[in-house]
C-alpha positions as CSV (number, residue, x, y, z in Angstrom):
1,X,12.1,22.1,-43.8
2,X,8.6,23.1,-42.8
3,X,7.1,23.2,-46.2
4,X,7.6,19.3,-47.5
5,X,5.2,17.3,-48.9
6,X,6.5,14.1,-48.2
7,X,4.0,11.8,-46.7
8,X,1.0,13.2,-47.8
9,X,-1.7,11.1,-49.5
10,X,-3.9,11.5,-51.3
11,X,-6.4,8.6,-51.5
12,X,-9.5,10.3,-53.6
13,X,-9.5,12.6,-56.5
14,X,-11.6,14.7,-55.1
15,X,-8.5,15.4,-52.6
16,X,-6.1,15.7,-55.2
17,X,-7.7,18.2,-56.8
18,X,-8.4,20.5,-53.9
19,X,-7.5,23.8,-54.4
20,X,-4.5,23.8,-51.5
21,X,-3.6,20.0,-52.1
22,X,-0.3,20.8,-49.8
23,X,-1.5,21.2,-46.1
24,X,1.3,24.1,-45.1
25,X,-0.3,25.5,-47.7
26,X,-3.8,25.8,-45.8
27,X,-2.5,26.4,-42.8
28,X,-0.7,29.3,-43.7
29,X,-3.9,30.6,-45.8
30,X,-5.6,30.3,-42.5
31,X,-3.2,31.3,-40.5
32,X,-3.3,34.1,-42.8
33,X,-6.9,35.2,-43.1
34,X,-7.4,34.8,-39.1
35,X,-5.1,37.5,-38.6
36,X,-6.5,39.8,-40.9
37,X,-10.3,39.1,-39.4
38,X,-9.3,38.3,-35.9
39,X,-6.1,40.9,-35.4
40,X,-6.3,43.7,-37.9
41,X,-9.3,45.2,-36.8
42,X,-7.4,45.6,-32.8
43,X,-4.2,45.7,-34.1
44,X,-3.6,48.5,-36.9
45,X,-4.5,51.9,-36.7
46,X,-7.3,53.1,-37.9
47,X,-5.0,55.2,-40.4
48,X,-3.9,51.8,-41.4
49,X,-6.7,50.5,-42.4
50,X,-8.2,53.5,-44.3
51,X,-5.4,54.4,-46.3
52,X,-3.6,51.5,-47.0
53,X,-5.6,47.8,-46.0
54,X,-8.8,49.1,-47.6
55,X,-7.7,50.6,-51.2
56,X,-5.0,47.4,-50.9
57,X,-8.2,45.0,-50.7
58,X,-10.0,47.2,-53.5
59,X,-7.6,47.4,-55.3
60,X,-7.0,43.5,-55.1
61,X,-10.1,43.1,-56.9
62,X,-9.7,44.7,-59.3
63,X,-6.8,43.7,-60.4
64,X,-7.9,39.8,-60.1
65,X,-10.8,41.1,-62.3
66,X,-8.6,41.7,-65.0
67,X,-6.2,39.5,-64.5
68,X,-9.4,37.8,-65.6
69,X,-9.7,39.3,-68.9
70,X,-6.1,39.5,-69.7
71,X,-4.0,36.9,-67.8
72,X,-6.6,34.2,-68.7
73,X,-8.2,34.9,-71.2
74,X,-6.4,36.9,-73.5
75,X,-8.1,39.7,-73.8
76,X,-6.2,42.8,-73.6
77,X,-8.0,46.2,-71.6
78,X,-7.0,49.4,-70.8
79,X,-10.5,50.5,-69.7
80,X,-10.7,48.8,-65.9
81,X,-11.5,52.3,-64.8
82,X,-14.4,53.2,-66.7
83,X,-15.7,49.3,-65.4
84,X,-15.3,50.4,-62.0
85,X,-17.1,53.7,-62.1
86,X,-20.3,52.2,-64.1
87,X,-20.2,50.0,-60.8
88,X,-20.3,52.8,-58.3
89,X,-22.3,55.0,-60.0
90,X,-24.9,52.0,-60.8
91,X,-24.7,50.8,-57.1
92,X,-25.6,54.9,-55.8
93,X,-28.6,54.7,-57.9
94,X,-29.6,51.2,-56.9
95,X,-29.3,52.9,-53.6
96,X,-31.0,56.0,-54.3
97,X,-33.8,55.4,-56.1
98,X,-35.1,51.9,-54.8
99,X,-36.1,52.3,-51.2
100,X,-35.0,49.6,-48.7
101,X,-32.0,47.8,-51.0
102,X,-29.9,46.1,-49.4
103,X,-26.7,47.3,-50.0
104,X,-25.0,44.4,-50.5
105,X,-27.7,43.6,-53.5
106,X,-26.8,47.0,-54.5
107,X,-22.9,46.6,-55.0
108,X,-24.4,42.7,-57.2
109,X,-26.7,44.9,-59.0
110,X,-23.4,47.6,-59.8
111,X,-21.5,44.7,-61.2
112,X,-24.1,43.2,-62.3
113,X,-24.8,46.7,-64.7
114,X,-20.6,46.4,-65.0
115,X,-21.2,43.5,-66.5
116,X,-23.3,44.1,-69.3
117,X,-21.3,47.6,-70.8
118,X,-18.2,44.8,-70.2
119,X,-20.6,42.3,-73.0
120,X,-21.8,46.0,-75.1
121,X,-17.3,46.6,-75.2
122,X,-16.8,43.5,-75.7
123,X,-17.9,42.4,-79.0
124,X,-15.1,43.8,-80.6
125,X,-13.0,41.3,-79.2
126,X,-14.6,38.7,-82.2
127,X,-12.8,40.8,-84.8
128,X,-10.0,42.3,-83.8
129,X,-7.1,41.4,-81.3
130,X,-4.0,43.0,-79.3
131,X,-3.5,46.4,-79.3
132,X,-6.4,46.9,-81.4
133,X,-8.7,45.3,-79.0
134,X,-6.8,47.3,-76.2
135,X,-7.7,50.4,-78.1
136,X,-11.6,49.9,-78.8
137,X,-11.3,49.0,-74.6
138,X,-9.3,52.1,-73.9
139,X,-12.3,54.4,-75.9
140,X,-14.4,52.4,-73.4
141,X,-12.9,54.7,-70.2
142,X,-13.8,57.9,-72.5
143,X,-16.8,57.1,-73.1
144,X,-17.9,56.8,-69.9
145,X,-16.7,59.1,-68.2
146,X,-18.8,61.5,-70.4
147,X,-21.4,59.9,-70.1
148,X,-21.0,59.8,-66.0
149,X,-20.2,64.1,-66.8
150,X,-22.7,64.6,-69.0
151,X,-26.0,62.7,-68.2
152,X,-27.4,64.4,-65.2
153,X,-29.8,61.8,-64.3
154,X,-26.7,59.2,-62.8
155,X,-25.1,62.1,-60.8
156,X,-29.0,63.1,-58.7
157,X,-28.9,66.4,-60.9
158,X,-25.8,67.6,-58.6
159,X,-24.6,70.4,-60.0
160,X,-20.4,69.9,-59.0
161,X,-20.9,66.5,-60.2
162,X,-19.2,64.7,-56.8
163,X,-21.8,63.3,-54.5
164,X,-22.0,61.5,-51.4
165,X,-21.9,58.4,-51.0
166,X,-24.6,56.7,-48.7
167,X,-23.6,54.8,-46.0
168,X,-23.7,51.1,-45.4
169,X,-26.1,49.9,-43.1
170,X,-26.7,45.8,-43.4
171,X,-29.3,44.1,-40.9
172,X,-29.6,47.3,-39.0
173,X,-25.7,47.6,-38.5
174,X,-23.6,51.2,-39.6
175,X,-20.2,50.8,-41.0
176,X,-19.2,53.5,-40.4
177,X,-15.7,53.2,-38.5
178,X,-12.3,52.1,-40.1
179,X,-12.9,48.5,-39.2
180,X,-16.5,47.8,-39.8
181,X,-15.5,48.8,-43.4
182,X,-12.3,47.1,-43.0
183,X,-14.3,43.7,-42.5
184,X,-16.7,44.5,-45.1
185,X,-14.2,45.0,-47.7
186,X,-12.1,41.8,-46.8
187,X,-15.0,39.5,-46.4
188,X,-16.3,40.5,-49.9
189,X,-12.6,40.0,-51.5
190,X,-11.9,37.0,-49.7
191,X,-15.3,35.5,-51.2
192,X,-14.8,36.6,-54.3
193,X,-11.0,36.0,-54.8
194,X,-11.8,32.1,-53.4
195,X,-14.8,32.1,-56.2
196,X,-12.7,33.0,-59.1
197,X,-10.3,31.1,-58.5
198,X,-13.0,27.9,-58.4
199,X,-13.8,29.4,-61.7
200,X,-10.5,29.3,-63.0
201,X,-9.8,25.6,-62.2
202,X,-13.4,24.9,-63.9
203,X,-14.7,23.9,-67.8
204,X,-14.8,27.8,-67.6
205,X,-11.3,28.6,-67.6
206,X,-10.0,26.2,-68.9
207,X,-11.8,27.9,-71.9
208,X,-10.5,30.9,-71.2
209,X,-6.7,29.5,-70.9
210,X,-7.3,27.7,-74.3
211,X,-8.6,31.1,-76.3
212,X,-5.6,32.5,-75.0
213,X,-3.0,30.6,-75.5
214,X,-4.7,29.3,-79.5
215,X,-8.1,31.0,-80.0
216,X,-8.1,28.9,-83.7
217,X,-7.0,25.9,-81.9
218,X,-9.8,26.2,-79.0
219,X,-12.3,27.3,-81.6
220,X,-11.4,23.4,-83.6
221,X,-11.6,21.8,-80.7
222,X,-15.1,23.0,-80.1
223,X,-14.9,25.7,-78.1
224,X,-17.3,28.4,-78.9
225,X,-15.2,31.5,-79.5
226,X,-18.3,33.8,-78.7
227,X,-19.7,33.0,-76.0
228,X,-16.0,32.2,-73.9
229,X,-15.1,35.9,-74.9
230,X,-17.9,37.7,-74.2
231,X,-18.5,35.5,-70.4
232,X,-14.7,36.7,-70.3
233,X,-15.4,40.6,-71.1
234,X,-18.5,39.8,-68.3
235,X,-16.9,38.2,-65.6
236,X,-13.6,40.4,-65.3
237,X,-16.3,43.7,-65.7
238,X,-18.5,42.4,-62.9
239,X,-15.5,41.9,-60.7
240,X,-14.2,45.8,-61.5
241,X,-18.0,47.0,-60.8
242,X,-18.3,45.0,-57.5
243,X,-14.1,47.0,-56.9
244,X,-15.8,50.1,-57.6
245,X,-19.0,49.8,-55.3
246,X,-16.5,49.0,-53.2
247,X,-13.6,52.2,-54.4
248,X,-16.4,55.0,-53.5
249,X,-18.4,53.7,-50.7
250,X,-15.9,52.2,-48.6
251,X,-13.0,54.3,-49.3
252,X,-14.0,57.3,-51.0
253,X,-17.4,58.3,-49.3
254,X,-17.6,59.9,-52.8
255,X,-19.4,58.7,-56.1
256,X,-17.6,60.6,-58.8
257,X,-16.4,60.4,-62.3
258,X,-12.5,62.2,-62.4
259,X,-11.3,59.2,-59.4
260,X,-12.3,56.6,-62.3
261,X,-9.8,58.1,-65.3
262,X,-7.1,56.7,-67.0
263,X,-4.3,56.7,-64.8
264,X,-6.8,54.3,-62.0
265,X,-6.5,51.6,-65.1
266,X,-2.8,52.4,-66.0
267,X,-1.7,51.5,-62.4
268,X,-4.4,48.7,-62.0
269,X,-2.4,47.4,-65.0
270,X,0.6,47.8,-63.5
271,X,0.0,45.6,-60.9
272,X,-1.2,43.0,-63.0
273,X,2.5,43.3,-64.8
274,X,4.1,43.5,-61.8
275,X,2.2,40.6,-59.7
276,X,1.8,38.3,-61.9
277,X,-0.2,38.4,-65.1
278,X,-3.1,35.2,-65.2
279,X,-2.7,34.5,-61.6
280,X,-4.4,35.3,-58.5
281,X,-1.8,35.5,-56.1
282,X,-0.4,38.0,-58.7
283,X,-3.4,40.6,-58.7
284,X,-3.1,40.7,-54.7
285,X,0.9,41.1,-54.6
286,X,0.7,44.0,-57.5
287,X,-1.8,45.6,-55.9
288,X,0.6,45.5,-51.9
289,X,3.5,46.5,-54.3
290,X,1.2,49.2,-55.7
291,X,-0.3,50.2,-52.3
292,X,2.9,50.2,-50.4
293,X,5.3,51.8,-52.8
294,X,4.1,55.6,-52.4
295,X,4.3,55.0,-48.5
296,X,7.9,53.8,-48.5
297,X,9.2,56.5,-51.4
298,X,7.6,59.5,-49.4
299,X,9.3,58.4,-46.5
300,X,12.3,57.7,-48.2
301,X,11.6,61.0,-49.7
302,X,11.1,63.0,-46.3
303,X,14.0,61.3,-44.8
304,X,17.2,61.8,-47.1
305,X,15.3,65.6,-48.1
306,X,15.1,65.2,-51.5
307,X,13.4,68.4,-53.6
308,X,10.0,68.6,-53.9
309,X,10.3,68.5,-57.7
310,X,12.4,65.0,-57.2
311,X,10.0,63.7,-54.6
312,X,6.7,64.6,-56.8
313,X,8.0,62.7,-59.7
314,X,9.9,59.5,-58.0
315,X,6.8,57.3,-57.6
316,X,6.5,57.7,-61.5
317,X,10.1,56.7,-62.3
318,X,10.6,54.4,-59.9
319,X,6.9,52.8,-61.7
320,X,8.8,53.2,-65.2
321,X,11.9,51.0,-63.9
322,X,9.6,48.2,-62.5
323,X,8.0,47.2,-65.0
324,X,10.9,47.8,-67.5
325,X,12.6,45.2,-65.0
326,X,9.5,43.3,-64.4
327,X,9.5,42.8,-68.4
328,X,12.7,41.8,-69.2
329,X,13.5,39.3,-65.9
330,X,10.8,38.0,-64.9
331,X,8.1,39.0,-67.3
332,X,6.0,36.4,-65.0
333,X,6.0,38.9,-61.9
334,X,6.3,38.6,-58.0
335,X,4.1,35.2,-58.4
336,X,6.9,33.0,-60.4
337,X,9.6,34.5,-57.7
338,X,7.1,33.5,-55.4
339,X,5.9,29.7,-56.8
340,X,10.7,29.7,-57.6
341,X,10.3,30.0,-53.8
342,X,8.3,27.3,-52.5
343,X,9.6,24.6,-55.6
344,X,12.8,25.0,-53.9
345,X,12.0,24.8,-51.1
346,X,9.6,21.1,-51.8
347,X,13.1,20.2,-52.9
348,X,15.3,20.9,-49.5
349,X,18.2,20.5,-49.3
350,X,18.7,19.8,-53.1
351,X,17.4,22.8,-54.8
352,X,17.3,22.9,-58.3
């Protein structure tokens, strides 16, 4: 079989501890990135780029941020959309009030603004956990949206509360076509996913997983719970903030509080449940599933000539059924199924 590591010898610790120690994984990732960067902008239609691929990448980044907090650090959160909103409005206000600021720097500052809010609302995690922490982060969702609605300064004194996002310009080049916006979002997501993968494998990531598994034991062996939990909230909120800025500037084209409602928080939560909690790959698989499923269901409803009342609720019914299915059959989601398949290929023709 093609997926076999026999004959691949590691002669140093550095080679053995690299992100993709198996050669086939490195080749597959390189080929996937080459197709995504070089072929997809020319092969995919403008509709596929703007309506499917760009939201898929943005939601993958947001799901990765939530996965860092929930999957790796074990801290429940229902305020993902609120942190995305802080990042979007932060980036907008930095561009609007600081003339000549680079747009990428505005995205970073928007992410840092979201990280600051994440640290503030992550303080209850030092005292509460589980369902009570989820309720605390849910309060974040309502408080942030209330602030964005009631404070005119944040919306640049817009009467409707809906403001047009500034044009994306980097080094004089305008990112105003679906292909250019797709390449920008893809580059940002690829870099941040690589950074997250390395961070999870570092001492920081191991500290998060120790706190997730048993925080009392982690504190006994010398891990500082306060710093570890707040760092998880900060990093997660930063990723969600950058995703929110990309969502406003590269996808919606507008910055509005209603785009970051509670439904968006639950959709991102569904992504990591279906894709796999505690997995970088699961964030991408879950986002792909959630983005592509409505497209498939719309085609199916149109082909079967289903009534409008059934077609409008079909997506919600299927989402609920799938979440129950994955929680019962495979709690670790699609990423675990992918991992099982790889393990069977490595042991072929004697899979267990």
